[in-house]
C-alpha positions as CSV (number, residue, x, y, z in Angstrom):
1,M,4.0,-18.5,14.2
2,C,4.4,-15.5,12.0
3,F,1.6,-13.1,11.3
4,P,1.8,-10.5,8.5
5,R,-0.1,-7.5,9.7
6,S,-1.5,-4.7,7.6
7,A,-2.3,-1.0,8.3
8,R,-5.9,-1.7,7.5
9,P,-8.4,-0.4,10.0
10,W,-9.4,-3.8,11.4
11,Q,-5.8,-4.3,12.7
12,Q,-5.6,-0.9,14.3
13,H,-1.9,-0.3,13.8
14,D,-0.9,3.2,14.7
15,C,1.3,4.2,11.8
16,E,1.4,6.6,8.9
17,R,-0.5,4.1,6.7
18,F,-3.5,3.7,9.1
19,K,-6.6,5.6,8.1
20,W,-10.0,5.4,9.9
21,P,-12.9,4.7,7.7
22,K,-14.8,7.9,6.8
23,T,-18.3,6.6,7.4
24,R,-20.0,4.9,10.3
25,R,-17.4,5.9,12.9
26,N,-19.2,4.4,15.9
27,F,-19.7,1.1,14.1
28,W,-16.0,0.9,13.1
29,S,-14.8,1.9,16.5
30,E,-16.8,-0.8,18.3
31,K,-15.9,-3.4,15.6
32,L,-12.2,-2.6,15.8
33,Q,-12.2,-2.9,19.6
34,L,-13.9,-6.3,19.4
35,N,-11.4,-7.4,16.7
36,G,-8.5,-6.3,18.9
37,R,-9.9,-8.3,21.9
38,R,-10.5,-11.4,19.7
39,D,-6.9,-11.2,18.3
40,A,-5.5,-10.9,21.8
41,R,-7.4,-13.9,22.9
42,A,-6.3,-16.0,19.9
43,I,-2.7,-15.1,20.5
44,A,-3.0,-15.9,24.2
45,D,-4.5,-19.3,23.2
46,L,-1.5,-19.9,21.0
47,H,0.9,-19.1,23.8
48,R,-0.9,-21.4,26.2
49,L,-0.4,-24.2,23.5
50,G,3.3,-23.4,23.5
51,W,3.5,-21.3,20.3
52,R,5.6,-18.2,20.0
53,T,4.3,-15.3,17.8
54,L,6.1,-12.9,15.4
55,A,4.0,-10.1,13.9
56,V,5.5,-8.2,10.9
57,W,3.6,-5.0,10.2
58,E,3.1,-3.7,6.6
59,C,4.8,-0.4,7.4
60,T,8.0,-2.3,8.1
61,L,8.3,-3.1,4.4
62,T,6.4,-0.4,2.6
63,G,6.2,2.7,4.7
64,A,8.4,5.8,4.6
65,R,10.3,4.5,7.6
66,R,10.6,0.9,6.1
67,I,13.6,-1.3,7.1
68,T,15.7,-3.3,4.7
69,I,15.0,-6.9,3.9
70,D,18.4,-7.7,5.5
71,K,17.3,-6.0,8.7
72,L,14.0,-7.8,8.7
73,A,15.8,-11.1,8.2
74,E,18.2,-10.3,11.1
75,L,15.2,-9.5,13.4
76,A,13.3,-12.6,12.4
77,T,16.4,-14.7,12.9
78,A,16.8,-13.2,16.4
79,F,13.2,-14.2,17.2
80,V,13.6,-17.8,15.9
81,R,16.9,-18.2,17.9
82,G,15.6,-16.4,21.0
83,N,13.3,-17.2,23.8
84,R,10.7,-14.4,23.4
85,D,7.0,-15.2,23.5
86,V,5.9,-12.2,21.5
87,V,7.8,-10.1,18.9
88,Q,6.4,-7.3,16.8
89,I,8.4,-5.8,14.0
90,N,7.3,-2.5,12.7
91,A,8.8,0.7,11.3
92,E,7.9,2.9,14.2
93,K,9.6,0.8,16.8
94,P,11.6,-1.8,14.8
95,L,11.5,-4.5,17.5
96,R,9.2,-4.9,20.4
97,L,9.9,-7.9,22.6
98,R,8.2,-9.5,25.5
99,R,9.8,-12.3,27.5
100,M,8.0,-15.7,27.5
101,S,5.8,-16.1,30.6
102,A,5.9,-19.3,32.7
103,R,3.6,-22.0,31.4
């Protein structure tokens, strides 16, 4: 399963494109923490069902440190052909992998 991920506050990605909302900081901080926990639970549920997940962050394609489409295709192909449970592709750390846990 592939998830496109943005640098919008609700996805809490730590990159040059992320900006905290200027108003209601306490509200947003709590909401973002809850969203992060919900997303982690949803991904864990997918893994329990046998799905593997690939997240491609917006900064990978549009940020100052963006990678080429050819590099993105290479990394995505490695994910499809590999045995990793979780892969995140982003411009800060182009590829983060975690081995699939026993089911």
